[in-house]
Residue frames as qw, qx, qy, qz and C-alpha x, y, z in Angstrom:
[[0.793, -0.110, -0.542, -0.256, 127.82, 168.51, 11.87],
 [0.593, -0.603, 0.351, -0.401, 127.46, 167.18, 15.38],
 [0.254, 0.358, -0.896, 0.065, 129.85, 164.30, 16.38],
 [0.812, -0.283, -0.402, -0.313, 127.93, 161.20, 17.24],
 [0.565, -0.591, 0.472, -0.329, 128.39, 159.87, 20.86],
 [0.575, 0.366, -0.731, -0.037, 130.52, 156.77, 21.21],
 [0.743, -0.416, 0.317, -0.417, 129.83, 153.87, 23.56],
 [0.421, 0.339, -0.841, -0.042, 131.91, 150.73, 24.10],
 [0.880, -0.277, 0.071, -0.380, 130.17, 147.54, 25.55],
 [0.027, 0.546, -0.835, 0.058, 132.73, 145.14, 27.00],
 [0.935, -0.048, -0.015, -0.350, 132.09, 141.51, 26.64],
 [0.100, -0.415, 0.904, -0.036, 133.74, 138.14, 27.58],
 [0.427, -0.052, -0.875, -0.223, 132.56, 134.63, 26.98],
 [0.283, -0.357, -0.798, 0.395, 129.54, 134.16, 29.17],
 [0.072, 0.017, 0.033, -0.997, 127.92, 137.61, 28.68],
 [0.358, 0.498, 0.702, -0.363, 124.20, 138.14, 29.17],
 [0.288, 0.232, 0.626, 0.687, 122.96, 138.31, 25.63],
 [0.038, 0.784, 0.583, 0.211, 119.69, 140.12, 26.13],
 [0.311, -0.817, -0.080, 0.479, 121.35, 143.00, 28.18],
 [0.415, -0.323, 0.465, 0.712, 124.25, 143.33, 25.69],
 [0.239, 0.313, 0.666, 0.633, 122.39, 143.25, 22.48],
 [0.048, -0.844, -0.534, -0.024, 119.57, 145.40, 23.74],
 [0.327, -0.769, -0.012, 0.549, 121.93, 148.03, 24.84],
 [0.329, -0.150, 0.586, 0.725, 123.75, 148.03, 21.47],
 [0.164, 0.528, 0.734, 0.394, 120.41, 148.08, 19.54],
 [0.099, -0.886, -0.421, 0.165, 118.71, 150.87, 21.39],
 [0.297, -0.682, 0.177, 0.645, 121.90, 153.19, 21.30],
 [0.269, -0.033, 0.630, 0.727, 122.23, 152.64, 17.57],
 [0.059, 0.680, 0.699, 0.213, 118.62, 153.34, 17.12],
 [0.243, -0.890, -0.183, 0.339, 119.30, 156.55, 19.06],
 [0.523, 0.813, -0.050, 0.252, 121.86, 157.50, 16.33],
 [0.393, -0.792, 0.468, 0.007, 124.93, 156.74, 18.64],
 [0.555, 0.486, -0.675, 0.008, 127.98, 154.74, 17.80],
 [0.714, -0.475, 0.400, -0.324, 127.94, 151.64, 19.95],
 [0.494, 0.476, -0.727, -0.019, 130.79, 149.01, 19.69],
 [0.948, -0.302, 0.016, -0.096, 130.88, 145.63, 21.05],
 [0.192, 0.739, -0.613, 0.205, 134.44, 145.26, 22.44],
 [0.967, -0.146, -0.193, -0.079, 135.81, 141.87, 23.19],
 [0.345, -0.770, 0.534, -0.053, 138.61, 140.96, 25.64],
 [0.733, -0.188, 0.650, 0.065, 138.97, 137.45, 23.97],
 [0.363, 0.028, 0.717, 0.594, 138.14, 137.13, 20.32],
 [0.274, 0.012, -0.243, -0.930, 135.91, 138.65, 17.65],
 [0.658, -0.275, -0.544, -0.443, 133.31, 135.86, 17.94],
 [0.147, -0.232, 0.706, -0.653, 132.13, 135.65, 21.58],
 [0.467, -0.298, -0.796, -0.243, 129.61, 133.19, 22.95],
 [0.353, -0.479, 0.176, -0.784, 127.06, 134.38, 25.57],
 [0.305, -0.219, 0.793, -0.480, 125.65, 132.73, 28.59],
 [0.754, 0.252, 0.467, -0.387, 122.81, 131.04, 26.62],
 [0.621, 0.028, 0.678, 0.393, 124.99, 129.78, 23.83],
 [0.456, 0.853, 0.252, 0.020, 124.31, 132.70, 21.42],
 [0.623, -0.088, 0.197, 0.752, 127.36, 133.75, 19.43],
 [0.230, 0.952, 0.154, -0.127, 127.90, 137.38, 18.48],
 [0.665, 0.344, 0.042, 0.662, 130.61, 138.97, 16.20],
 [0.316, -0.784, -0.194, 0.498, 132.17, 141.88, 18.06],
 [0.400, 0.912, 0.031, 0.091, 133.28, 145.08, 16.45],
 [0.260, 0.784, -0.467, 0.314, 136.66, 145.37, 18.10],
 [0.801, -0.190, -0.476, 0.309, 139.12, 143.68, 20.34],
 [0.411, -0.899, -0.107, 0.104, 140.05, 145.48, 23.62],
 [0.622, 0.267, -0.178, 0.714, 143.00, 147.70, 23.82],
 [0.316, -0.449, -0.375, 0.747, 143.89, 150.80, 25.90],
 [0.054, 0.127, 0.330, 0.934, 142.41, 153.12, 23.26],
 [0.203, -0.615, -0.743, -0.167, 138.94, 153.11, 24.84],
 [0.234, -0.447, -0.347, 0.790, 139.36, 156.54, 26.53],
 [0.073, 0.064, -0.320, -0.942, 137.97, 158.31, 23.55],
 [0.273, -0.470, -0.782, -0.303, 134.56, 156.73, 24.15],
 [0.265, -0.490, 0.074, -0.827, 131.94, 158.84, 25.81],
 [0.749, -0.366, 0.336, -0.439, 130.82, 155.86, 27.96],
 [0.311, 0.224, -0.924, -0.017, 132.12, 152.23, 28.70],
 [0.748, -0.242, 0.074, -0.614, 129.30, 149.83, 29.68],
 [0.010, -0.237, 0.961, -0.142, 129.64, 146.49, 31.57],
 [0.716, -0.145, -0.290, -0.619, 126.85, 144.17, 30.96],
 [0.675, -0.378, 0.553, -0.309, 125.94, 141.21, 33.05],
 [0.909, 0.208, -0.360, -0.037, 126.31, 137.39, 32.63],
 [0.683, -0.686, 0.252, -0.007, 128.13, 136.01, 35.58],
 [0.867, -0.058, 0.258, 0.422, 130.84, 134.08, 33.71],
 [0.428, 0.703, 0.143, 0.550, 131.56, 137.19, 31.44],
 [0.223, -0.904, 0.087, -0.355, 131.72, 139.41, 34.49],
 [0.813, -0.521, 0.212, 0.151, 134.08, 137.17, 36.25],
 [0.788, 0.168, 0.243, 0.541, 136.54, 137.28, 33.20],
 [0.238, 0.887, 0.093, 0.384, 136.47, 141.00, 32.57],
 [0.436, -0.871, 0.215, -0.078, 138.27, 141.91, 35.79],
 [0.838, -0.301, 0.365, 0.272, 140.98, 139.32, 35.15],
 [0.633, 0.641, 0.125, 0.415, 141.94, 141.01, 31.86],
 [0.579, -0.249, -0.172, 0.757, 145.02, 143.11, 32.73],
 [0.154, 0.186, 0.164, 0.956, 143.70, 146.28, 31.13],
 [0.262, -0.641, -0.592, -0.412, 139.94, 146.34, 32.08],
 [0.475, -0.729, -0.391, 0.300, 140.34, 147.51, 35.72],
 [0.412, -0.242, 0.115, 0.871, 143.05, 149.96, 34.80],
 [0.028, 0.361, 0.499, 0.787, 140.87, 151.34, 32.08],
 [0.345, -0.744, -0.527, -0.221, 137.78, 151.84, 34.50],
 [0.499, -0.659, -0.246, 0.506, 139.86, 153.41, 37.18],
 [0.350, -0.056, 0.267, 0.896, 141.43, 155.74, 34.69],
 [0.140, -0.548, -0.556, -0.609, 137.90, 156.68, 33.26],
 [0.451, -0.741, -0.495, 0.056, 136.71, 157.22, 36.79],
 [0.506, -0.424, -0.059, 0.748, 139.62, 159.56, 37.68],
 [0.124, 0.026, 0.351, 0.928, 138.89, 161.57, 34.66],
 [0.388, 0.382, 0.490, -0.681, 135.14, 161.65, 35.44],
 [0.302, 0.191, -0.670, -0.651, 134.19, 159.79, 32.28],
 [0.802, -0.056, 0.062, -0.591, 130.86, 157.93, 32.06],
 [0.117, 0.183, -0.976, -0.004, 130.77, 154.19, 33.00],
 [0.751, -0.117, -0.038, -0.649, 127.62, 151.97, 33.09],
 [0.067, 0.190, -0.968, 0.148, 127.16, 148.63, 34.75],
 [0.739, -0.132, -0.086, -0.655, 124.03, 146.36, 34.79],
 [0.970, -0.109, -0.179, -0.123, 123.37, 142.99, 36.59],
 [0.896, -0.248, 0.039, 0.365, 126.66, 141.00, 37.02],
 [0.523, 0.593, -0.079, 0.607, 128.58, 143.93, 35.45],
 [0.409, -0.863, 0.113, -0.275, 128.38, 145.44, 38.97],
 [0.898, -0.325, 0.104, 0.277, 131.01, 142.79, 39.99],
 [0.636, 0.441, 0.070, 0.630, 133.38, 144.47, 37.51],
 [0.033, -0.803, -0.011, -0.595, 132.62, 147.94, 38.70],
 [0.702, -0.705, 0.066, -0.071, 132.98, 146.85, 42.41],
 [0.879, -0.090, 0.085, 0.461, 136.28, 145.27, 41.70],
 [0.404, 0.549, 0.082, 0.727, 137.48, 148.69, 40.19],
 [0.292, -0.306, -0.485, 0.765, 136.21, 150.43, 43.27],
 [0.066, -0.311, -0.396, -0.861, 133.67, 152.36, 41.32],
 [0.466, -0.618, -0.573, -0.268, 130.69, 151.77, 43.93],
 [0.467, -0.336, -0.446, 0.686, 132.71, 153.08, 46.93],
 [0.073, -0.395, -0.176, 0.899, 131.01, 156.24, 48.19],
 [0.324, 0.052, -0.381, -0.865, 128.19, 156.32, 45.50],
 [0.669, 0.191, 0.475, -0.539, 124.73, 155.28, 45.24],
 [0.222, 0.240, -0.846, -0.422, 124.04, 152.32, 42.99],
 [0.822, -0.015, 0.274, -0.498, 121.55, 149.66, 42.41],
 [0.055, 0.394, -0.902, -0.164, 122.18, 145.88, 41.53],
 [0.596, -0.108, -0.709, -0.360, 120.67, 142.65, 41.01],
 [0.685, -0.581, 0.008, -0.440, 118.52, 141.61, 43.97],
 [0.924, -0.358, 0.025, 0.132, 120.79, 140.23, 46.82],
 [0.686, 0.386, -0.173, 0.592, 124.05, 141.50, 45.28],
 [0.136, -0.801, 0.181, -0.555, 124.11, 144.39, 47.81],
 [0.783, -0.575, 0.191, -0.141, 124.61, 141.88, 50.60],
 [0.894, -0.012, 0.172, 0.414, 127.83, 140.52, 48.86],
 [0.424, 0.824, -0.015, 0.375, 129.19, 143.76, 47.62],
 [0.680, -0.233, -0.243, 0.651, 132.59, 144.78, 48.95],
 [0.181, 0.525, 0.065, 0.829, 131.92, 148.57, 48.29],
 [0.167, -0.389, -0.551, 0.719, 131.32, 151.14, 50.79],
 [0.130, -0.194, -0.418, -0.878, 128.59, 152.55, 48.69],
 [0.414, 0.173, 0.526, -0.723, 124.82, 152.99, 49.25],
 [0.102, 0.230, 0.909, 0.332, 122.45, 150.49, 47.64],
 [0.398, 0.222, 0.158, -0.876, 119.33, 152.10, 46.36],
 [0.399, 0.239, 0.884, 0.036, 116.32, 149.85, 45.36],
 [0.397, 0.681, -0.001, -0.615, 115.61, 151.39, 42.00],
 [0.862, 0.452, 0.231, 0.023, 115.61, 150.32, 38.40],
 [0.613, 0.524, -0.033, 0.590, 118.33, 152.68, 37.43],
 [0.439, -0.832, -0.100, 0.325, 120.59, 154.79, 39.61],
 [0.536, 0.613, -0.084, 0.574, 122.98, 157.66, 38.29],
 [0.542, -0.819, -0.008, 0.186, 125.56, 158.93, 40.68],
 [0.245, -0.798, 0.419, 0.356, 128.73, 160.90, 39.76],
 [0.461, 0.559, -0.560, -0.402, 129.17, 159.65, 36.15],
 [0.011, -0.115, 0.993, -0.019, 128.14, 156.03, 37.07],
 [0.674, -0.009, -0.123, -0.728, 124.94, 154.54, 35.87],
 [0.046, -0.112, 0.987, -0.109, 123.78, 151.16, 37.23],
 [0.723, -0.044, -0.137, -0.676, 120.70, 149.01, 36.86],
 [0.700, -0.272, 0.548, -0.367, 119.41, 145.58, 38.11],
 [0.478, -0.052, 0.859, 0.176, 119.08, 142.94, 35.20],
 [0.254, 0.197, 0.795, 0.515, 117.65, 141.81, 32.07],
 [0.055, 0.731, 0.665, 0.138, 114.20, 143.32, 32.37],
 [0.195, -0.865, -0.128, 0.444, 115.58, 146.69, 33.49],
 [0.526, -0.116, 0.400, 0.742, 117.93, 146.92, 30.48],
 [0.194, 0.733, 0.454, 0.468, 115.30, 149.19, 28.58],
 [0.306, -0.934, -0.184, 0.008, 115.16, 151.73, 31.34],
 [0.646, -0.512, 0.216, 0.523, 118.91, 151.54, 31.68],
 [0.504, 0.174, 0.490, 0.690, 119.63, 152.17, 27.95],
 [0.088, 0.846, 0.387, 0.357, 117.04, 154.85, 27.49],
 [0.411, -0.894, -0.029, 0.177, 118.70, 156.70, 30.41],
 [0.600, -0.263, 0.371, 0.658, 122.15, 156.34, 28.81],
 [0.352, 0.533, 0.523, 0.564, 120.68, 157.73, 25.68],
 [0.154, -0.938, -0.227, -0.211, 119.30, 160.77, 27.47],
 [0.570, -0.746, 0.090, 0.332, 122.37, 161.26, 29.55],
 [0.545, -0.177, 0.417, 0.706, 124.66, 161.49, 26.51],
 [0.119, 0.403, -0.132, -0.898, 122.45, 164.10, 24.89],
 [0.109, -0.187, -0.828, -0.517, 120.19, 161.86, 22.83],
 [0.522, -0.058, 0.124, -0.842, 116.36, 161.71, 22.98],
 [0.136, 0.043, 0.988, -0.064, 114.85, 158.38, 24.11],
 [0.495, 0.345, 0.430, -0.672, 111.25, 159.59, 23.67],
 [0.677, 0.430, -0.284, -0.525, 110.88, 158.83, 19.93],
 [0.293, 0.303, -0.906, -0.029, 112.85, 155.65, 20.29],
 [0.240, 0.100, 0.812, -0.523, 110.50, 154.62, 23.09],
 [0.629, 0.392, 0.206, -0.638, 107.38, 155.32, 20.91],
 [0.556, 0.437, -0.601, -0.372, 108.83, 153.49, 17.87],
 [0.187, 0.193, -0.940, 0.210, 109.65, 150.49, 20.13],
 [0.607, -0.489, -0.444, -0.441, 105.97, 150.57, 21.63],
 [0.330, 0.077, -0.690, 0.640, 107.68, 150.94, 25.09],
 [0.298, -0.080, 0.339, -0.889, 104.81, 153.11, 26.50],
 [0.739, -0.060, -0.280, -0.610, 102.23, 150.69, 25.37],
 [0.770, 0.025, -0.633, 0.079, 103.92, 147.64, 26.73],
 [0.556, -0.099, -0.604, 0.562, 105.38, 148.92, 29.97],
 [0.021, 0.012, -0.321, 0.947, 103.70, 152.05, 31.03],
 [0.500, -0.148, -0.272, -0.809, 100.16, 152.09, 29.92],
 [0.820, -0.231, -0.468, -0.233, 99.48, 148.55, 31.15],
 [0.624, -0.689, 0.300, -0.214, 101.34, 148.99, 34.54],
 [0.177, -0.608, 0.772, 0.052, 104.26, 146.95, 33.25],
 [0.346, -0.001, 0.938, 0.016, 102.37, 143.96, 32.11],
 [0.434, 0.109, -0.478, -0.756, 100.25, 142.85, 29.06],
 [0.262, -0.133, -0.955, 0.041, 98.82, 139.79, 30.90],
 [0.512, -0.489, -0.297, -0.640, 95.12, 139.80, 31.88]]
């Protein structure tokens, strides 16, 4: 029996709910284990006052995950690098060439850990002007470079998560079909509005 891939999504108070919950939902639909991991408490409130119950509290045992994902939400993304273990975990995973994902304000955490240096990445519009990294901003919805996958914001979370699913050996095609993704975003050129 094949072992399911495991993904940890790190959250702190002020996380972006749409990005976070969509990532977890799609990866679980894709038959992967996806845990919400909090650096604060089991119950965490997002940027739009939605409370979620996380699966685990942060510890240094996250190296056995196949990927660690950093969702957006500016307040949450400001708190993650302040936690004593988060940056160390990301640097360690990077040195071991383990997958890391970042979307929207989660790029701030990746940048603080030095993960954008010398890599191609994408980010929320305008962030590339503030970034400290010596990397190369690419104006795409999703960019994959050297075990780092990045994306832009809430509306790009589907492309981001489907790419994660495929990168980790899953198959996003049937999930996209069941979620009507091709009907809503591809057939109609990205919009259902007349």
